[in-house]
C-alpha positions as CSV (number, residue, x, y, z in Angstrom):
1,M,0.0,0.0,0.0
2,K,2.8,2.3,0.9
3,K,4.5,1.6,-2.4
4,V,1.3,2.5,-4.3
5,Q,1.0,5.8,-2.3
6,F,4.7,6.6,-2.9
7,S,4.3,5.9,-6.6
8,L,1.3,8.1,-6.8
9,L,3.2,10.8,-5.0
10,L,6.0,10.6,-7.4
11,V,3.6,10.8,-10.4
12,F,2.0,13.9,-8.8
13,I,5.3,15.6,-8.2
14,L,6.4,14.7,-11.8
15,L,3.2,16.2,-13.2
16,L,3.5,19.3,-11.1
17,F,7.2,19.7,-12.2
18,S,6.2,19.2,-15.8
19,E,3.4,21.7,-15.5
20,G,5.7,24.3,-14.1
21,V,8.4,23.8,-16.7
22,L,5.9,23.8,-19.6
23,R,4.2,26.9,-18.3
24,L,7.6,28.7,-18.2
25,W,8.1,27.5,-21.8
26,V,4.7,28.7,-23.0
27,A,5.1,32.0,-21.2
28,D,8.5,32.5,-22.9
29,Q,7.1,31.7,-26.3
30,T,4.0,33.8,-26.0
31,G,4.6,36.5,-23.4
32,I,1.6,35.3,-21.4
33,S,1.7,35.4,-17.6
34,L,2.3,32.0,-15.9
35,I,-1.1,32.4,-14.1
36,R,-3.0,33.5,-17.2
37,M,-2.6,30.8,-19.7
38,H,-6.3,31.1,-20.6
39,H,-5.2,34.3,-22.3
40,L,-3.6,32.3,-25.1
41,P,-6.2,33.4,-27.7
42,Y,-5.1,37.0,-27.2
43,K,-1.6,36.1,-28.5
44,Y,-3.3,35.4,-31.9
45,Y,-6.1,37.9,-31.6
46,P,-5.1,40.7,-29.3
47,E,-7.9,42.8,-30.7
48,L,-10.3,40.6,-28.7
49,H,-8.9,41.6,-25.4
50,G,-10.8,44.9,-24.9
51,I,-14.0,43.7,-26.5
52,S,-14.2,40.4,-24.6
53,V,-14.3,42.1,-21.2
54,R,-16.6,45.0,-22.2
55,K,-20.2,44.7,-21.2
56,L,-22.5,46.0,-23.9
57,D,-24.9,48.8,-22.9
58,L,-28.2,47.7,-24.3
59,D,-29.5,51.3,-24.3
60,Q,-26.9,52.1,-27.0
61,I,-26.4,50.9,-30.5
62,N,-23.6,48.3,-30.7
63,I,-22.2,47.2,-34.0
64,L,-19.4,44.7,-34.7
65,L,-17.2,45.0,-37.8
66,L,-15.5,41.8,-39.1
67,G,-12.9,42.2,-41.8
68,A,-9.2,42.4,-42.8
69,S,-6.9,45.2,-43.7
70,V,-9.5,47.0,-45.9
71,M,-11.6,47.6,-42.8
72,E,-8.9,48.4,-40.3
73,D,-8.9,51.9,-38.8
74,V,-5.6,53.1,-40.3
75,R,-6.9,52.6,-43.8
76,G,-9.8,54.9,-44.7
77,D,-11.2,54.5,-41.2
78,V,-14.5,53.1,-42.3
79,R,-15.4,52.4,-38.7
80,S,-15.4,56.0,-37.5
81,K,-17.1,57.2,-40.8
82,L,-19.9,54.7,-40.3
83,E,-20.2,55.6,-36.6
84,R,-20.6,59.3,-37.5
85,S,-23.0,58.6,-40.3
86,L,-25.3,56.6,-37.9
87,Q,-24.9,59.0,-35.0
88,A,-26.2,61.9,-37.1
89,N,-29.6,60.3,-37.3
90,T,-30.1,59.0,-33.7
91,E,-30.1,60.2,-30.2
92,K,-28.7,56.9,-29.0
93,K,-25.0,56.5,-28.6
94,V,-23.5,54.5,-31.5
95,N,-20.6,52.2,-30.9
96,V,-18.9,50.4,-33.8
97,Y,-16.4,47.9,-32.6
98,N,-13.8,46.8,-35.1
99,L,-12.1,43.4,-35.1
100,S,-10.6,43.8,-38.5
101,K,-6.9,42.9,-38.9
102,P,-4.5,42.6,-41.9
103,A,-4.3,39.2,-43.6
104,H,-7.3,37.8,-41.7
105,S,-9.9,35.7,-43.4
106,S,-13.5,34.5,-42.7
107,R,-11.9,31.7,-40.7
108,D,-10.3,34.2,-38.3
109,S,-13.6,36.1,-37.9
110,R,-15.4,32.8,-37.3
111,T,-12.8,32.0,-34.6
112,K,-13.1,35.4,-33.0
113,M,-16.9,35.1,-32.8
114,E,-16.6,31.6,-31.3
115,L,-14.2,33.0,-28.7
116,L,-16.6,35.9,-27.9
117,G,-19.7,33.7,-27.8
118,K,-23.1,35.0,-28.9
119,R,-23.4,38.6,-27.8
120,P,-26.4,41.0,-28.2
121,Y,-24.8,43.2,-30.9
122,D,-27.5,45.1,-32.8
123,L,-25.7,44.2,-36.0
124,V,-22.6,42.3,-37.1
125,I,-21.0,43.5,-40.4
126,F,-18.9,41.0,-42.5
127,Y,-16.5,42.0,-45.2
128,H,-14.0,39.3,-46.3
129,S,-13.0,37.4,-49.4
130,I,-9.6,38.2,-51.0
131,N,-7.2,36.9,-48.4
132,E,-8.5,33.3,-48.4
133,L,-8.2,33.0,-52.1
134,R,-4.5,32.3,-51.6
135,A,-5.5,29.3,-49.6
136,N,-6.5,27.7,-52.9
137,C,-2.9,27.8,-54.2
138,C,-2.0,24.2,-53.4
139,P,-3.0,20.7,-54.6
140,K,-6.3,19.4,-53.5
141,E,-4.7,16.7,-51.4
142,I,-2.9,19.4,-49.3
143,F,-5.7,21.8,-48.9
144,K,-7.6,21.6,-45.6
145,T,-11.1,23.1,-45.2
146,D,-10.1,24.9,-42.0
147,Y,-7.1,26.4,-43.8
148,S,-4.7,24.6,-41.4
149,H,-2.4,23.7,-44.4
150,Y,-1.2,27.2,-43.5
151,S,1.0,27.6,-40.4
152,W,-1.2,30.4,-38.9
153,Y,-4.4,28.3,-39.0
154,K,-2.5,25.2,-37.8
155,E,-1.6,27.2,-34.7
156,T,-5.0,28.7,-34.1
157,R,-6.6,25.3,-34.6
158,L,-4.3,23.9,-31.9
159,M,-5.2,26.8,-29.6
160,L,-8.9,26.1,-30.0
161,R,-8.5,22.4,-29.3
162,H,-7.4,23.2,-25.7
163,P,-9.9,25.2,-23.7
164,E,-8.4,23.5,-20.6
165,I,-5.2,25.4,-20.9
166,G,-6.1,27.7,-18.0
167,L,-6.0,24.7,-15.7
168,T,-3.1,22.7,-17.4
169,V,-0.8,23.3,-20.3
170,I,0.4,19.7,-20.6
171,P,-2.1,18.5,-23.2
172,Y,-1.6,21.7,-25.3
173,C,2.2,21.2,-25.2
174,L,2.1,17.5,-26.1
175,D,-0.3,18.4,-29.0
176,Y,2.0,21.2,-30.1
177,L,5.0,18.8,-30.1
178,F,3.1,16.4,-32.3
179,E,2.1,19.2,-34.7
180,V,5.7,20.4,-35.0
181,I,6.9,16.8,-35.6
182,S,4.2,16.4,-38.3
183,G,5.8,19.3,-40.2
184,E,5.4,23.1,-40.6
185,G,2.4,24.6,-42.4
186,M,2.6,26.7,-45.6
187,D,3.3,30.5,-45.6
188,P,0.4,32.3,-47.3
189,G,2.7,35.0,-48.6
190,K,4.7,32.4,-50.6
191,I,3.1,30.5,-53.4
192,K,5.1,27.8,-55.1
193,N,5.4,28.5,-58.9
194,E,4.4,24.9,-59.7
195,W,1.3,25.3,-57.6
196,E,-0.1,28.4,-59.3
197,P,-2.5,26.5,-61.6
198,H,-4.2,25.2,-58.5
199,C,-5.2,28.8,-57.5
200,A,-8.1,28.6,-60.1
201,D,-9.6,25.6,-58.3
202,F,-11.7,27.5,-55.7
203,K,-11.6,24.9,-52.9
204,S,-12.2,27.7,-50.4
205,K,-15.8,28.1,-51.6
206,E,-17.1,25.4,-49.2
207,S,-14.9,26.6,-46.3
208,Y,-16.0,30.2,-46.9
209,Q,-19.6,29.2,-46.8
210,K,-19.2,27.2,-43.6
211,N,-17.3,30.0,-41.9
212,V,-20.1,32.5,-42.8
213,E,-22.8,30.1,-41.7
214,A,-21.1,29.7,-38.3
215,I,-21.0,33.5,-37.9
216,V,-24.7,33.5,-38.8
217,G,-25.4,31.2,-35.9
218,L,-23.5,33.5,-33.5
219,S,-25.2,36.8,-34.7
220,E,-28.6,38.2,-34.0
221,R,-28.4,40.1,-37.3
222,L,-25.7,39.9,-39.9
223,L,-25.0,42.2,-42.8
224,L,-23.0,40.4,-45.5
225,V,-21.2,43.0,-47.7
226,N,-20.2,41.8,-51.2
227,Y,-16.4,42.3,-51.7
228,A,-15.4,45.0,-54.1
229,I,-12.2,45.0,-56.1
230,H,-10.8,47.2,-58.9
231,I,-8.7,45.6,-61.7
232,P,-8.3,48.1,-64.6
233,E,-8.8,46.8,-68.1
234,K,-5.2,47.5,-69.2
235,Y,-3.7,46.6,-65.9
236,D,0.1,46.3,-65.8
237,S,1.9,45.5,-62.5
238,S,4.9,47.7,-63.6
239,M,2.7,50.8,-63.8
240,L,0.7,50.6,-60.5
241,D,0.8,54.4,-60.0
242,S,-1.1,54.8,-63.4
243,F,-4.0,52.7,-62.2
244,Y,-4.2,53.3,-58.4
245,T,-4.0,56.4,-56.1
246,H,-0.8,56.4,-54.1
247,T,-1.4,57.0,-50.4
248,Q,0.8,56.6,-47.3
249,F,0.4,52.8,-47.9
250,R,2.3,51.2,-50.7
251,S,0.1,49.9,-53.6
252,V,0.5,46.2,-53.9
253,P,0.4,44.3,-57.2
254,V,-2.8,42.3,-58.0
255,E,-0.5,39.3,-58.4
256,L,0.1,39.2,-54.6
257,F,-3.4,37.7,-54.4
258,G,-3.5,35.9,-57.7
259,H,-3.6,36.4,-61.5
260,P,-6.2,39.1,-62.3
261,P,-8.8,36.9,-64.1
262,V,-8.5,34.1,-61.5
263,L,-8.8,36.7,-58.7
264,A,-11.9,38.3,-60.2
265,S,-13.5,34.9,-60.6
266,G,-12.7,33.9,-57.0
267,I,-14.2,37.1,-55.6
268,A,-17.3,36.5,-57.7
269,T,-17.5,33.0,-56.4
270,H,-17.4,34.1,-52.7
271,N,-19.9,36.9,-53.4
272,A,-22.3,34.4,-54.8
273,V,-22.0,32.4,-51.6
274,L,-22.9,35.5,-49.6
275,E,-26.0,36.2,-51.7
276,A,-27.2,32.6,-51.4
277,I,-26.8,32.7,-47.6
278,V,-28.8,36.0,-47.4
279,K,-31.6,34.3,-49.4
280,N,-31.8,31.4,-47.0
281,N,-31.5,33.2,-43.6
282,T,-34.0,35.8,-42.4
283,S,-31.5,37.2,-39.9
284,C,-29.1,38.0,-42.8
285,F,-29.0,41.1,-45.0
286,G,-27.0,41.7,-48.1
287,L,-25.3,44.7,-49.7
288,P,-23.9,44.4,-53.2
289,M,-20.9,46.6,-52.7
290,D,-19.2,45.0,-55.7
291,R,-21.9,46.6,-57.9
292,L,-22.3,49.9,-56.1
293,L,-18.8,51.1,-55.4
294,T,-17.2,53.0,-58.3
295,R,-14.2,51.2,-59.6
296,S,-11.8,54.0,-60.2
297,K,-8.3,55.2,-59.5
298,A,-9.7,57.8,-57.1
299,N,-11.3,55.1,-54.9
300,F,-8.7,52.4,-54.8
301,N,-5.1,52.4,-53.5
302,D,-4.7,49.0,-55.1
303,V,-6.9,46.0,-56.1
304,C,-8.9,46.1,-52.8
305,H,-7.7,48.8,-50.4
306,L,-9.6,52.1,-50.4
307,T,-8.5,55.6,-50.5
308,E,-10.1,58.3,-48.4
309,A,-12.5,59.0,-51.2
310,G,-13.2,55.3,-51.6
311,A,-13.9,54.9,-47.9
312,I,-16.3,57.9,-48.0
313,E,-18.2,56.4,-51.0
314,F,-18.2,52.9,-49.3
315,V,-19.8,54.4,-46.2
316,S,-22.3,56.4,-48.3
317,Y,-23.8,53.0,-49.2
318,L,-23.1,51.1,-46.0
319,G,-24.5,53.8,-43.6
320,P,-28.1,53.9,-45.0
321,K,-28.2,50.2,-45.3
322,V,-27.2,49.7,-41.7
323,A,-29.6,52.5,-40.6
324,G,-32.5,50.7,-42.4
325,I,-31.7,47.4,-40.8
326,L,-31.6,49.0,-37.3
327,E,-35.0,50.7,-38.0
328,E,-36.6,47.3,-38.7
329,R,-35.8,45.9,-35.3
């Protein structure tokens, strides 16, 4: 009996020691406090930190904006423009919370919504498409529907698999070790030349649909905004300044996201998914921004990013649409 008790004590001490060592390792790798391992999601999505702890005032109008670099505050500041547009027509305080970050896709926004849980936002606005088209640029046998063939999504998937990390980091670390041994994921910024033909096979269509449908289930009302791009007829990547307005941000070539015809077709495929979802869900609303926003040099800094003028026109369509949805409540 004493041998059993002694063995159990040794196992307990070993587990305790392992927990301490592994917590030190995770803290060193992530910058997270030893006693706040449950904050691991903030390593990947720091924009969640302030929003996740904020209690919504139900006497105010609360709107959540999901997107990528086009919607981030430093580019055109769609968020504050929308906030001012709505505030001008209501006595209630309007709050537009922005979770948009560069390079993020519908998968990231789905993850953020899942981490937040269903909250009583008056409206969630969704604007994604172009970033995940690069996920198609690999053979079908390598592509994964959760985009985990990319290293970023491999890591976020691992993070989501371990909600117990606040109590113990051991399962997470063992899983992490296995993932590392199984090989690194792809870098979305680097497309192998021999894989470029695969970019035209829009494997992301089903993934995109599932991500949006998951967000539908986590939103009381959801506005799906069709993605707008501008590819001039005589586009030439060596003459970007002739086709797009130079701002403080460098204009990036269309080819960063894919060959122009393939890119345009991929965006149209994703927009068709949004329109179908709107038709089948009474809590969803659509805005055909791809057909409304003027495709011009004045409005675009590159294929998708907006200039100040472009952001103003964007909100001139978005604002009234949002106001109309809010009035229908």
